[in-house]
PDB file with SEQRES, HELIX, SHEET and CRYST1 records, atoms N, CA, C and O in Angstrom:
SEQRES   1 A   86  MET ASP THR LEU GLU ASP GLN ILE GLU VAL ILE ALA GLY          
SEQRES   2 A   86  GLN LEU VAL ALA GLN GLY MET LEU VAL GLN ILE LEU LEU          
SEQRES   3 A   86  SER GLN LEU VAL LEU VAL SER LYS ASP ASN GLY ALA VAL          
SEQRES   4 A   86  LEU GLN GLN ALA LEU ALA ASP GLY ILE GLU VAL MET GLN          
SEQRES   5 A   86  ARG ASN PRO HIS LEU THR THR ARG GLU LYS PHE GLY ALA          
SEQRES   6 A   86  VAL ARG THR ILE GLU ASP ALA LEU ASP THR LEU GLU GLN          
SEQRES   7 A   86  VAL ARG ALA ALA MET PRO GLY ARG                              
HELIX    1 AA1 LEU A    4  VAL A   32  1                                  29    
HELIX    2 AA2 ALA A   38  ARG A   53  1                                  16    
HELIX    3 AA3 THR A   59  ALA A   82  1                                  24    
CRYST1    1.000    1.000    1.000  90.00  90.00  90.00 P 1           1          
ATOM      1  N   MET A   1      28.968   1.723  18.125  1.00  0.00           N  
ATOM      2  CA  MET A   1      27.861   1.778  17.173  1.00  0.00           C  
ATOM      3  C   MET A   1      26.561   1.488  17.917  1.00  0.00           C  
ATOM      4  O   MET A   1      26.522   0.654  18.821  1.00  0.00           O  
ATOM      5  N   ASP A   2      25.507   2.184  17.529  1.00  0.00           N  
ATOM      6  CA  ASP A   2      24.216   1.983  18.151  1.00  0.00           C  
ATOM      7  C   ASP A   2      23.646   0.609  17.805  1.00  0.00           C  
ATOM      8  O   ASP A   2      23.830   0.096  16.701  1.00  0.00           O  
ATOM      9  N   THR A   3      22.961   0.041  18.767  1.00  0.00           N  
ATOM     10  CA  THR A   3      22.268  -1.222  18.514  1.00  0.00           C  
ATOM     11  C   THR A   3      20.959  -0.921  17.811  1.00  0.00           C  
ATOM     12  O   THR A   3      20.507   0.224  17.777  1.00  0.00           O  
ATOM     13  N   LEU A   4      20.362  -1.943  17.259  1.00  0.00           N  
ATOM     14  CA  LEU A   4      19.047  -1.788  16.613  1.00  0.00           C  
ATOM     15  C   LEU A   4      18.026  -1.210  17.596  1.00  0.00           C  
ATOM     16  O   LEU A   4      17.218  -0.352  17.240  1.00  0.00           O  
ATOM     17  N   GLU A   5      18.078  -1.684  18.809  1.00  0.00           N  
ATOM     18  CA  GLU A   5      17.159  -1.201  19.854  1.00  0.00           C  
ATOM     19  C   GLU A   5      17.370   0.291  20.077  1.00  0.00           C  
ATOM     20  O   GLU A   5      16.395   1.033  20.200  1.00  0.00           O  
ATOM     21  N   ASP A   6      18.612   0.745  20.132  1.00  0.00           N  
ATOM     22  CA  ASP A   6      18.895   2.179  20.301  1.00  0.00           C  
ATOM     23  C   ASP A   6      18.354   2.988  19.140  1.00  0.00           C  
ATOM     24  O   ASP A   6      17.789   4.063  19.341  1.00  0.00           O  
ATOM     25  N   GLN A   7      18.522   2.480  17.923  1.00  0.00           N  
ATOM     26  CA  GLN A   7      18.038   3.198  16.743  1.00  0.00           C  
ATOM     27  C   GLN A   7      16.489   3.256  16.748  1.00  0.00           C  
ATOM     28  O   GLN A   7      15.904   4.276  16.382  1.00  0.00           O  
ATOM     29  N   ILE A   8      15.851   2.182  17.156  1.00  0.00           N  
ATOM     30  CA  ILE A   8      14.403   2.173  17.221  1.00  0.00           C  
ATOM     31  C   ILE A   8      13.888   3.176  18.267  1.00  0.00           C  
ATOM     32  O   ILE A   8      12.891   3.863  18.041  1.00  0.00           O  
ATOM     33  N   GLU A   9      14.568   3.249  19.390  1.00  0.00           N  
ATOM     34  CA  GLU A   9      14.165   4.208  20.414  1.00  0.00           C  
ATOM     35  C   GLU A   9      14.347   5.652  19.967  1.00  0.00           C  
ATOM     36  O   GLU A   9      13.535   6.517  20.295  1.00  0.00           O  
ATOM     37  N   VAL A  10      15.400   5.907  19.228  1.00  0.00           N  
ATOM     38  CA  VAL A  10      15.614   7.265  18.675  1.00  0.00           C  
ATOM     39  C   VAL A  10      14.492   7.617  17.711  1.00  0.00           C  
ATOM     40  O   VAL A  10      13.935   8.713  17.774  1.00  0.00           O  
ATOM     41  N   ILE A  11      14.159   6.691  16.820  1.00  0.00           N  
ATOM     42  CA  ILE A  11      13.081   6.911  15.857  1.00  0.00           C  
ATOM     43  C   ILE A  11      11.736   7.075  16.589  1.00  0.00           C  
ATOM     44  O   ILE A  11      10.924   7.916  16.205  1.00  0.00           O  
ATOM     45  N   ALA A  12      11.508   6.296  17.613  1.00  0.00           N  
ATOM     46  CA  ALA A  12      10.269   6.443  18.406  1.00  0.00           C  
ATOM     47  C   ALA A  12      10.204   7.830  19.033  1.00  0.00           C  
ATOM     48  O   ALA A  12       9.150   8.466  19.016  1.00  0.00           O  
ATOM     49  N   GLY A  13      11.279   8.291  19.568  1.00  0.00           N  
ATOM     50  CA  GLY A  13      11.313   9.642  20.152  1.00  0.00           C  
ATOM     51  C   GLY A  13      11.050  10.698  19.105  1.00  0.00           C  
ATOM     52  O   GLY A  13      10.335  11.664  19.370  1.00  0.00           O  
ATOM     53  N   GLN A  14      11.610  10.536  17.921  1.00  0.00           N  
ATOM     54  CA  GLN A  14      11.375  11.482  16.848  1.00  0.00           C  
ATOM     55  C   GLN A  14       9.919  11.506  16.416  1.00  0.00           C  
ATOM     56  O   GLN A  14       9.366  12.568  16.130  1.00  0.00           O  
ATOM     57  N   LEU A  15       9.302  10.337  16.369  1.00  0.00           N  
ATOM     58  CA  LEU A  15       7.877  10.265  16.018  1.00  0.00           C  
ATOM     59  C   LEU A  15       6.989  10.953  17.077  1.00  0.00           C  
ATOM     60  O   LEU A  15       6.013  11.619  16.733  1.00  0.00           O  
ATOM     61  N   VAL A  16       7.332  10.787  18.344  1.00  0.00           N  
ATOM     62  CA  VAL A  16       6.587  11.458  19.395  1.00  0.00           C  
ATOM     63  C   VAL A  16       6.672  12.973  19.206  1.00  0.00           C  
ATOM     64  O   VAL A  16       5.668  13.682  19.257  1.00  0.00           O  
ATOM     65  N   ALA A  17       7.892  13.442  18.988  1.00  0.00           N  
ATOM     66  CA  ALA A  17       8.083  14.896  18.820  1.00  0.00           C  
ATOM     67  C   ALA A  17       7.361  15.409  17.563  1.00  0.00           C  
ATOM     68  O   ALA A  17       6.762  16.484  17.584  1.00  0.00           O  
ATOM     69  N   GLN A  18       7.421  14.647  16.487  1.00  0.00           N  
ATOM     70  CA  GLN A  18       6.698  15.064  15.252  1.00  0.00           C  
ATOM     71  C   GLN A  18       5.196  15.126  15.513  1.00  0.00           C  
ATOM     72  O   GLN A  18       4.522  16.048  15.053  1.00  0.00           O  
ATOM     73  N   GLY A  19       4.678  14.163  16.238  1.00  0.00           N  
ATOM     74  CA  GLY A  19       3.260  14.180  16.568  1.00  0.00           C  
ATOM     75  C   GLY A  19       2.902  15.410  17.382  1.00  0.00           C  
ATOM     76  O   GLY A  19       1.866  16.033  17.151  1.00  0.00           O  
ATOM     77  N   MET A  20       3.748  15.756  18.326  1.00  0.00           N  
ATOM     78  CA  MET A  20       3.507  16.947  19.146  1.00  0.00           C  
ATOM     79  C   MET A  20       3.513  18.210  18.276  1.00  0.00           C  
ATOM     80  O   MET A  20       2.668  19.090  18.447  1.00  0.00           O  
ATOM     81  N   LEU A  21       4.458  18.293  17.356  1.00  0.00           N  
ATOM     82  CA  LEU A  21       4.539  19.460  16.452  1.00  0.00           C  
ATOM     83  C   LEU A  21       3.293  19.581  15.607  1.00  0.00           C  
ATOM     84  O   LEU A  21       2.773  20.681  15.418  1.00  0.00           O  
ATOM     85  N   VAL A  22       2.809  18.465  15.099  1.00  0.00           N  
ATOM     86  CA  VAL A  22       1.592  18.490  14.274  1.00  0.00           C  
ATOM     87  C   VAL A  22       0.394  18.919  15.120  1.00  0.00           C  
ATOM     88  O   VAL A  22      -0.447  19.689  14.656  1.00  0.00           O  
ATOM     89  N   GLN A  23       0.315  18.431  16.345  1.00  0.00           N  
ATOM     90  CA  GLN A  23      -0.803  18.819  17.230  1.00  0.00           C  
ATOM     91  C   GLN A  23      -0.737  20.309  17.557  1.00  0.00           C  
ATOM     92  O   GLN A  23      -1.777  20.958  17.673  1.00  0.00           O  
ATOM     93  N   ILE A  24       0.433  20.844  17.702  1.00  0.00           N  
ATOM     94  CA  ILE A  24       0.560  22.286  17.949  1.00  0.00           C  
ATOM     95  C   ILE A  24       0.046  23.074  16.758  1.00  0.00           C  
ATOM     96  O   ILE A  24      -0.678  24.057  16.916  1.00  0.00           O  
ATOM     97  N   LEU A  25       0.426  22.637  15.564  1.00  0.00           N  
ATOM     98  CA  LEU A  25      -0.021  23.341  14.334  1.00  0.00           C  
ATOM     99  C   LEU A  25      -1.532  23.214  14.192  1.00  0.00           C  
ATOM    100  O   LEU A  25      -2.199  24.193  13.859  1.00  0.00           O  
ATOM    101  N   LEU A  26      -2.083  22.034  14.437  1.00  0.00           N  
ATOM    102  CA  LEU A  26      -3.548  21.862  14.343  1.00  0.00           C  
ATOM    103  C   LEU A  26      -4.266  22.718  15.376  1.00  0.00           C  
ATOM    104  O   LEU A  26      -5.330  23.271  15.099  1.00  0.00           O  
ATOM    105  N   SER A  27      -3.688  22.826  16.562  1.00  0.00           N  
ATOM    106  CA  SER A  27      -4.275  23.685  17.618  1.00  0.00           C  
ATOM    107  C   SER A  27      -4.304  25.133  17.168  1.00  0.00           C  
ATOM    108  O   SER A  27      -5.273  25.849  17.419  1.00  0.00           O  
ATOM    109  N   GLN A  28      -3.265  25.554  16.518  1.00  0.00           N  
ATOM    110  CA  GLN A  28      -3.254  26.940  16.020  1.00  0.00           C  
ATOM    111  C   GLN A  28      -4.358  27.180  15.000  1.00  0.00           C  
ATOM    112  O   GLN A  28      -4.960  28.253  14.969  1.00  0.00           O  
ATOM    113  N   LEU A  29      -4.625  26.171  14.160  1.00  0.00           N  
ATOM    114  CA  LEU A  29      -5.708  26.291  13.189  1.00  0.00           C  
ATOM    115  C   LEU A  29      -7.043  26.411  13.899  1.00  0.00           C  
ATOM    116  O   LEU A  29      -7.903  27.172  13.454  1.00  0.00           O  
ATOM    117  N   VAL A  30      -7.243  25.681  14.992  1.00  0.00           N  
ATOM    118  CA  VAL A  30      -8.476  25.805  15.763  1.00  0.00           C  
ATOM    119  C   VAL A  30      -8.632  27.216  16.315  1.00  0.00           C  
ATOM    120  O   VAL A  30      -9.721  27.790  16.291  1.00  0.00           O  
ATOM    121  N   LEU A  31      -7.555  27.753  16.799  1.00  0.00           N  
ATOM    122  CA  LEU A  31      -7.635  29.080  17.395  1.00  0.00           C  
ATOM    123  C   LEU A  31      -7.928  30.183  16.412  1.00  0.00           C  
ATOM    124  O   LEU A  31      -8.537  31.185  16.785  1.00  0.00           O  
ATOM    125  N   VAL A  32      -7.512  30.035  15.152  1.00  0.00           N  
ATOM    126  CA  VAL A  32      -7.688  31.097  14.176  1.00  0.00           C  
ATOM    127  C   VAL A  32      -8.835  30.868  13.202  1.00  0.00           C  
ATOM    128  O   VAL A  32      -9.203  31.779  12.460  1.00  0.00           O  
ATOM    129  N   SER A  33      -9.400  29.681  13.191  1.00  0.00           N  
ATOM    130  CA  SER A  33     -10.468  29.403  12.236  1.00  0.00           C  
ATOM    131  C   SER A  33     -11.799  29.951  12.728  1.00  0.00           C  
ATOM    132  O   SER A  33     -12.057  29.981  13.931  1.00  0.00           O  
ATOM    133  N   LYS A  34     -12.626  30.376  11.817  1.00  0.00           N  
ATOM    134  CA  LYS A  34     -13.960  30.942  12.150  1.00  0.00           C  
ATOM    135  C   LYS A  34     -14.854  29.911  12.787  1.00  0.00           C  
ATOM    136  O   LYS A  34     -15.702  30.261  13.607  1.00  0.00           O  
ATOM    137  N   ASP A  35     -14.695  28.646  12.437  1.00  0.00           N  
ATOM    138  CA  ASP A  35     -15.539  27.591  12.973  1.00  0.00           C  
ATOM    139  C   ASP A  35     -14.945  26.884  14.162  1.00  0.00           C  
ATOM    140  O   ASP A  35     -15.423  25.822  14.559  1.00  0.00           O  
ATOM    141  N   ASN A  36     -13.896  27.464  14.743  1.00  0.00           N  
ATOM    142  CA  ASN A  36     -13.185  26.852  15.884  1.00  0.00           C  
ATOM    143  C   ASN A  36     -12.725  25.441  15.605  1.00  0.00           C  
ATOM    144  O   ASN A  36     -12.692  24.604  16.508  1.00  0.00           O  
ATOM    145  N   GLY A  37     -12.367  25.169  14.359  1.00  0.00           N  
ATOM    146  CA  GLY A  37     -11.812  23.870  14.007  1.00  0.00           C  
ATOM    147  C   GLY A  37     -12.795  22.767  13.752  1.00  0.00           C  
ATOM    148  O   GLY A  37     -12.407  21.600  13.700  1.00  0.00           O  
ATOM    149  N   ALA A  38     -14.069  23.096  13.590  1.00  0.00           N  
ATOM    150  CA  ALA A  38     -15.103  22.064  13.396  1.00  0.00           C  
ATOM    151  C   ALA A  38     -14.834  21.262  12.091  1.00  0.00           C  
ATOM    152  O   ALA A  38     -14.957  20.038  12.077  1.00  0.00           O  
ATOM    153  N   VAL A  39     -14.476  21.956  11.027  1.00  0.00           N  
ATOM    154  CA  VAL A  39     -14.223  21.261   9.762  1.00  0.00           C  
ATOM    155  C   VAL A  39     -12.984  20.401   9.896  1.00  0.00           C  
ATOM    156  O   VAL A  39     -12.963  19.271   9.409  1.00  0.00           O  
ATOM    157  N   LEU A  40     -11.956  20.911  10.543  1.00  0.00           N  
ATOM    158  CA  LEU A  40     -10.727  20.144  10.770  1.00  0.00           C  
ATOM    159  C   LEU A  40     -11.043  18.908  11.592  1.00  0.00           C  
ATOM    160  O   LEU A  40     -10.577  17.818  11.260  1.00  0.00           O  
ATOM    161  N   GLN A  41     -11.816  19.048  12.648  1.00  0.00           N  
ATOM    162  CA  GLN A  41     -12.178  17.936  13.502  1.00  0.00           C  
ATOM    163  C   GLN A  41     -12.923  16.863  12.712  1.00  0.00           C  
ATOM    164  O   GLN A  41     -12.650  15.674  12.875  1.00  0.00           O  
ATOM    165  N   GLN A  42     -13.850  17.268  11.866  1.00  0.00           N  
ATOM    166  CA  GLN A  42     -14.585  16.314  11.049  1.00  0.00           C  
ATOM    167  C   GLN A  42     -13.669  15.585  10.071  1.00  0.00           C  
ATOM    168  O   GLN A  42     -13.818  14.383   9.852  1.00  0.00           O  
ATOM    169  N   ALA A  43     -12.724  16.311   9.487  1.00  0.00           N  
ATOM    170  CA  ALA A  43     -11.761  15.717   8.554  1.00  0.00           C  
ATOM    171  C   ALA A  43     -10.930  14.659   9.254  1.00  0.00           C  
ATOM    172  O   ALA A  43     -10.685  13.594   8.686  1.00  0.00           O  
ATOM    173  N   LEU A  44     -10.497  14.925  10.463  1.00  0.00           N  
ATOM    174  CA  LEU A  44      -9.728  13.960  11.229  1.00  0.00           C  
ATOM    175  C   LEU A  44     -10.577  12.712  11.544  1.00  0.00           C  
ATOM    176  O   LEU A  44     -10.113  11.580  11.409  1.00  0.00           O  
ATOM    177  N   ALA A  45     -11.815  12.948  11.960  1.00  0.00           N  
ATOM    178  CA  ALA A  45     -12.737  11.824  12.255  1.00  0.00           C  
ATOM    179  C   ALA A  45     -12.949  10.959  11.003  1.00  0.00           C  
ATOM    180  O   ALA A  45     -12.965   9.729  11.068  1.00  0.00           O  
ATOM    181  N   ASP A  46     -13.111  11.644   9.864  1.00  0.00           N  
ATOM    182  CA  ASP A  46     -13.227  10.905   8.614  1.00  0.00           C  
ATOM    183  C   ASP A  46     -11.972  10.127   8.298  1.00  0.00           C  
ATOM    184  O   ASP A  46     -12.048   9.021   7.762  1.00  0.00           O  
ATOM    185  N   GLY A  47     -10.823  10.679   8.616  1.00  0.00           N  
ATOM    186  CA  GLY A  47      -9.556  10.025   8.409  1.00  0.00           C  
ATOM    187  C   GLY A  47      -9.429   8.748   9.176  1.00  0.00           C  
ATOM    188  O   GLY A  47      -8.831   7.785   8.697  1.00  0.00           O  
ATOM    189  N   ILE A  48      -9.991   8.724  10.376  1.00  0.00           N  
ATOM    190  CA  ILE A  48      -9.991   7.493  11.189  1.00  0.00           C  
ATOM    191  C   ILE A  48     -10.775   6.402  10.443  1.00  0.00           C  
ATOM    192  O   ILE A  48     -10.313   5.265  10.345  1.00  0.00           O  
ATOM    193  N   GLU A  49     -11.905   6.731   9.942  1.00  0.00           N  
ATOM    194  CA  GLU A  49     -12.680   5.758   9.217  1.00  0.00           C  
ATOM    195  C   GLU A  49     -11.968   5.208   7.987  1.00  0.00           C  
ATOM    196  O   GLU A  49     -12.022   4.014   7.693  1.00  0.00           O  
ATOM    197  N   VAL A  50     -11.298   6.118   7.277  1.00  0.00           N  
ATOM    198  CA  VAL A  50     -10.538   5.713   6.081  1.00  0.00           C  
ATOM    199  C   VAL A  50      -9.436   4.772   6.473  1.00  0.00           C  
ATOM    200  O   VAL A  50      -9.230   3.754   5.813  1.00  0.00           O  
ATOM    201  N   MET A  51      -8.716   5.088   7.539  1.00  0.00           N  
ATOM    202  CA  MET A  51      -7.610   4.225   7.968  1.00  0.00           C  
ATOM    203  C   MET A  51      -8.126   2.832   8.347  1.00  0.00           C  
ATOM    204  O   MET A  51      -7.517   1.820   7.997  1.00  0.00           O  
ATOM    205  N   GLN A  52      -9.244   2.792   9.058  1.00  0.00           N  
ATOM    206  CA  GLN A  52      -9.760   1.497   9.504  1.00  0.00           C  
ATOM    207  C   GLN A  52     -10.218   0.623   8.354  1.00  0.00           C  
ATOM    208  O   GLN A  52     -10.193  -0.603   8.466  1.00  0.00           O  
ATOM    209  N   ARG A  53     -10.634   1.224   7.256  1.00  0.00           N  
ATOM    210  CA  ARG A  53     -11.096   0.460   6.085  1.00  0.00           C  
ATOM    211  C   ARG A  53      -9.977   0.151   5.078  1.00  0.00           C  
ATOM    212  O   ARG A  53     -10.202  -0.604   4.133  1.00  0.00           O  
ATOM    213  N   ASN A  54      -8.803   0.709   5.258  1.00  0.00           N  
ATOM    214  CA  ASN A  54      -7.715   0.542   4.294  1.00  0.00           C  
ATOM    215  C   ASN A  54      -7.221  -0.911   4.297  1.00  0.00           C  
ATOM    216  O   ASN A  54      -6.680  -1.374   5.301  1.00  0.00           O  
ATOM    217  N   PRO A  55      -7.400  -1.624   3.195  1.00  0.00           N  
ATOM    218  CA  PRO A  55      -6.992  -3.034   3.174  1.00  0.00           C  
ATOM    219  C   PRO A  55      -5.475  -3.195   3.000  1.00  0.00           C  
ATOM    220  O   PRO A  55      -4.967  -4.311   3.100  1.00  0.00           O  
ATOM    221  N   HIS A  56      -4.755  -2.119   2.746  1.00  0.00           N  
ATOM    222  CA  HIS A  56      -3.308  -2.224   2.527  1.00  0.00           C  
ATOM    223  C   HIS A  56      -2.499  -2.026   3.803  1.00  0.00           C  
ATOM    224  O   HIS A  56      -1.271  -2.119   3.784  1.00  0.00           O  
ATOM    225  N   LEU A  57      -3.182  -1.755   4.904  1.00  0.00           N  
ATOM    226  CA  LEU A  57      -2.485  -1.587   6.179  1.00  0.00           C  
ATOM    227  C   LEU A  57      -2.672  -2.819   7.075  1.00  0.00           C  
ATOM    228  O   LEU A  57      -3.726  -3.454   7.089  1.00  0.00           O  
ATOM    229  N   THR A  58      -1.628  -3.119   7.804  1.00  0.00           N  
ATOM    230  CA  THR A  58      -1.749  -4.227   8.761  1.00  0.00           C  
ATOM    231  C   THR A  58      -2.542  -3.715   9.976  1.00  0.00           C  
ATOM    232  O   THR A  58      -2.776  -2.518  10.143  1.00  0.00           O  
ATOM    233  N   THR A  59      -2.938  -4.677  10.805  1.00  0.00           N  
ATOM    234  CA  THR A  59      -3.675  -4.309  12.003  1.00  0.00           C  
ATOM    235  C   THR A  59      -2.864  -3.377  12.904  1.00  0.00           C  
ATOM    236  O   THR A  59      -3.434  -2.474  13.516  1.00  0.00           O  
ATOM    237  N   ARG A  60      -1.573  -3.574  12.997  1.00  0.00           N  
ATOM    238  CA  ARG A  60      -0.703  -2.753  13.826  1.00  0.00           C  
ATOM    239  C   ARG A  60      -0.582  -1.333  13.217  1.00  0.00           C  
ATOM    240  O   ARG A  60      -0.617  -0.327  13.926  1.00  0.00           O  
ATOM    241  N   GLU A  61      -0.439  -1.297  11.886  1.00  0.00           N  
ATOM    242  CA  GLU A  61      -0.360   0.012  11.224  1.00  0.00           C  
ATOM    243  C   GLU A  61      -1.655   0.814  11.452  1.00  0.00           C  
ATOM    244  O   GLU A  61      -1.619   2.008  11.750  1.00  0.00           O  
ATOM    245  N   LYS A  62      -2.774   0.139  11.306  1.00  0.00           N  
ATOM    246  CA  LYS A  62      -4.068   0.789  11.538  1.00  0.00           C  
ATOM    247  C   LYS A  62      -4.162   1.297  12.977  1.00  0.00           C  
ATOM    248  O   LYS A  62      -4.605   2.421  13.216  1.00  0.00           O  
ATOM    249  N   PHE A  63      -3.752   0.484  13.912  1.00  0.00           N  
ATOM    250  CA  PHE A  63      -3.778   0.861  15.318  1.00  0.00           C  
ATOM    251  C   PHE A  63      -2.928   2.135  15.537  1.00  0.00           C  
ATOM    252  O   PHE A  63      -3.383   3.090  16.165  1.00  0.00           O  
ATOM    253  N   GLY A  64      -1.714   2.131  15.018  1.00  0.00           N  
ATOM    254  CA  GLY A  64      -0.841   3.295  15.171  1.00  0.00           C  
ATOM    255  C   GLY A  64      -1.396   4.556  14.532  1.00  0.00           C  
ATOM    256  O   GLY A  64      -1.330   5.645  15.101  1.00  0.00           O  
ATOM    257  N   ALA A  65      -1.947   4.384  13.333  1.00  0.00           N  
ATOM    258  CA  ALA A  65      -2.492   5.527  12.609  1.00  0.00           C  
ATOM    259  C   ALA A  65      -3.719   6.083  13.328  1.00  0.00           C  
ATOM    260  O   ALA A  65      -3.836   7.294  13.516  1.00  0.00           O  
ATOM    261  N   VAL A  66      -4.622   5.206  13.724  1.00  0.00           N  
ATOM    262  CA  VAL A  66      -5.847   5.651  14.368  1.00  0.00           C  
ATOM    263  C   VAL A  66      -5.527   6.271  15.732  1.00  0.00           C  
ATOM    264  O   VAL A  66      -6.132   7.276  16.107  1.00  0.00           O  
ATOM    265  N   ARG A  67      -4.606   5.698  16.460  1.00  0.00           N  
ATOM    266  CA  ARG A  67      -4.231   6.229  17.764  1.00  0.00           C  
ATOM    267  C   ARG A  67      -3.637   7.663  17.620  1.00  0.00           C  
ATOM    268  O   ARG A  67      -3.921   8.542  18.434  1.00  0.00           O  
ATOM    269  N   THR A  68      -2.847   7.866  16.619  1.00  0.00           N  
ATOM    270  CA  THR A  68      -2.250   9.188  16.376  1.00  0.00           C  
ATOM    271  C   THR A  68      -3.326  10.234  16.067  1.00  0.00           C  
ATOM    272  O   THR A  68      -3.288  11.357  16.570  1.00  0.00           O  
ATOM    273  N   ILE A  69      -4.273   9.839  15.235  1.00  0.00           N  
ATOM    274  CA  ILE A  69      -5.358  10.784  14.881  1.00  0.00           C  
ATOM    275  C   ILE A  69      -6.257  11.029  16.096  1.00  0.00           C  
ATOM    276  O   ILE A  69      -6.701  12.155  16.317  1.00  0.00           O  
ATOM    277  N   GLU A  70      -6.529   9.976  16.891  1.00  0.00           N  
ATOM    278  CA  GLU A  70      -7.352  10.176  18.072  1.00  0.00           C  
ATOM    279  C   GLU A  70      -6.643  11.097  19.074  1.00  0.00           C  
ATOM    280  O   GLU A  70      -7.292  11.907  19.737  1.00  0.00           O  
ATOM    281  N   ASP A  71      -5.346  10.977  19.182  1.00  0.00           N  
ATOM    282  CA  ASP A  71      -4.587  11.888  20.045  1.00  0.00           C  
ATOM    283  C   ASP A  71      -4.721  13.330  19.565  1.00  0.00           C  
ATOM    284  O   ASP A  71      -4.880  14.239  20.380  1.00  0.00           O  
ATOM    285  N   ALA A  72      -4.659  13.548  18.262  1.00  0.00           N  
ATOM    286  CA  ALA A  72      -4.823  14.877  17.686  1.00  0.00           C  
ATOM    287  C   ALA A  72      -6.233  15.404  17.985  1.00  0.00           C  
ATOM    288  O   ALA A  72      -6.406  16.567  18.351  1.00  0.00           O  
ATOM    289  N   LEU A  73      -7.224  14.540  17.827  1.00  0.00           N  
ATOM    290  CA  LEU A  73      -8.605  14.956  18.131  1.00  0.00           C  
ATOM    291  C   LEU A  73      -8.765  15.336  19.608  1.00  0.00           C  
ATOM    292  O   LEU A  73      -9.441  16.312  19.933  1.00  0.00           O  
ATOM    293  N   ASP A  74      -8.151  14.575  20.479  1.00  0.00           N  
ATOM    294  CA  ASP A  74      -8.203  14.892  21.910  1.00  0.00           C  
ATOM    295  C   ASP A  74      -7.571  16.265  22.196  1.00  0.00           C  
ATOM    296  O   ASP A  74      -8.098  17.059  22.975  1.00  0.00           O  
ATOM    297  N   THR A  75      -6.451  16.514  21.554  1.00  0.00           N  
ATOM    298  CA  THR A  75      -5.777  17.810  21.747  1.00  0.00           C  
ATOM    299  C   THR A  75      -6.672  18.915  21.246  1.00  0.00           C  
ATOM    300  O   THR A  75      -6.796  19.941  21.914  1.00  0.00           O  
ATOM    301  N   LEU A  76      -7.310  18.751  20.087  1.00  0.00           N  
ATOM    302  CA  LEU A  76      -8.171  19.795  19.548  1.00  0.00           C  
ATOM    303  C   LEU A  76      -9.353  20.062  20.496  1.00  0.00           C  
ATOM    304  O   LEU A  76      -9.751  21.210  20.691  1.00  0.00           O  
ATOM    305  N   GLU A  77      -9.897  19.009  21.071  1.00  0.00           N  
ATOM    306  CA  GLU A  77     -11.017  19.178  21.999  1.00  0.00           C  
ATOM    307  C   GLU A  77     -10.563  19.960  23.225  1.00  0.00           C  
ATOM    308  O   GLU A  77     -11.296  20.819  23.714  1.00  0.00           O  
ATOM    309  N   GLN A  78      -9.380  19.678  23.721  1.00  0.00           N  
ATOM    310  CA  GLN A  78      -8.845  20.400  24.869  1.00  0.00           C  
ATOM    311  C   GLN A  78      -8.625  21.873  24.552  1.00  0.00           C  
ATOM    312  O   GLN A  78      -8.903  22.739  25.382  1.00  0.00           O  
ATOM    313  N   VAL A  79      -8.124  22.159  23.350  1.00  0.00           N  
ATOM    314  CA  VAL A  79      -7.900  23.528  22.911  1.00  0.00           C  
ATOM    315  C   VAL A  79      -9.224  24.258  22.805  1.00  0.00           C  
ATOM    316  O   VAL A  79      -9.364  25.379  23.294  1.00  0.00           O  
ATOM    317  N   ARG A  80     -10.198  23.621  22.166  1.00  0.00           N  
ATOM    318  CA  ARG A  80     -11.512  24.222  22.022  1.00  0.00           C  
ATOM    319  C   ARG A  80     -12.175  24.476  23.385  1.00  0.00           C  
ATOM    320  O   ARG A  80     -12.796  25.520  23.581  1.00  0.00           O  
ATOM    321  N   ALA A  81     -12.049  23.550  24.305  1.00  0.00           N  
ATOM    322  CA  ALA A  81     -12.643  23.713  25.619  1.00  0.00           C  
ATOM    323  C   ALA A  81     -12.005  24.847  26.413  1.00  0.00           C  
ATOM    324  O   ALA A  81     -12.648  25.472  27.256  1.00  0.00           O  
ATOM    325  N   ALA A  82     -10.734  25.100  26.130  1.00  0.00           N  
ATOM    326  CA  ALA A  82     -10.031  26.148  26.890  1.00  0.00           C  
ATOM    327  C   ALA A  82     -10.205  27.527  26.237  1.00  0.00           C  
ATOM    328  O   ALA A  82      -9.775  28.533  26.802  1.00  0.00           O  
ATOM    329  N   MET A  83     -10.817  27.580  25.078  1.00  0.00           N  
ATOM    330  CA  MET A  83     -10.969  28.876  24.374  1.00  0.00           C  
ATOM    331  C   MET A  83     -11.926  29.771  25.145  1.00  0.00           C  
ATOM    332  O   MET A  83     -12.943  29.305  25.659  1.00  0.00           O  
ATOM    333  N   PRO A  84     -11.602  31.048  25.225  1.00  0.00           N  
ATOM    334  CA  PRO A  84     -12.521  31.983  25.888  1.00  0.00           C  
ATOM    335  C   PRO A  84     -13.889  31.989  25.182  1.00  0.00           C  
ATOM    336  O   PRO A  84     -13.968  31.926  23.955  1.00  0.00           O  
ATOM    337  N   GLY A  85     -14.953  32.065  25.978  1.00  0.00           N  
ATOM    338  CA  GLY A  85     -16.262  32.153  25.387  1.00  0.00           C  
ATOM    339  C   GLY A  85     -16.909  30.801  25.087  1.00  0.00           C  
ATOM    340  O   GLY A  85     -17.969  30.737  24.464  1.00  0.00           O  
ATOM    341  N   ARG A  86     -16.271  29.733  25.531  1.00  0.00           N  
ATOM    342  CA  ARG A  86     -16.850  28.374  25.278  1.00  0.00           C  
ATOM    343  C   ARG A  86     -17.480  27.863  26.536  1.00  0.00           C  
ATOM    344  O   ARG A  86     -18.019  26.757  26.552  1.00  0.00           O  
TER     345      ARG A  86                                                      
END                                                                             
């Protein structure tokens, strides 16, 4: 039987993969949108502010949420920078 540590590591790996999948989908939106993802980028930035002000999240939950959104924003910036004509 798996230990609790094993189960946590499996879940952590699943979360990393899910984050990567979401970033791929967001990147595709940047590539096909007329504004090169500017509205999406602003929505994510707004989401960071909302997470930071949420009184129902612990400090660790806020950290994890904000870090995930920041990672997505970084990916979008990299995609936009690599787009032809930029």
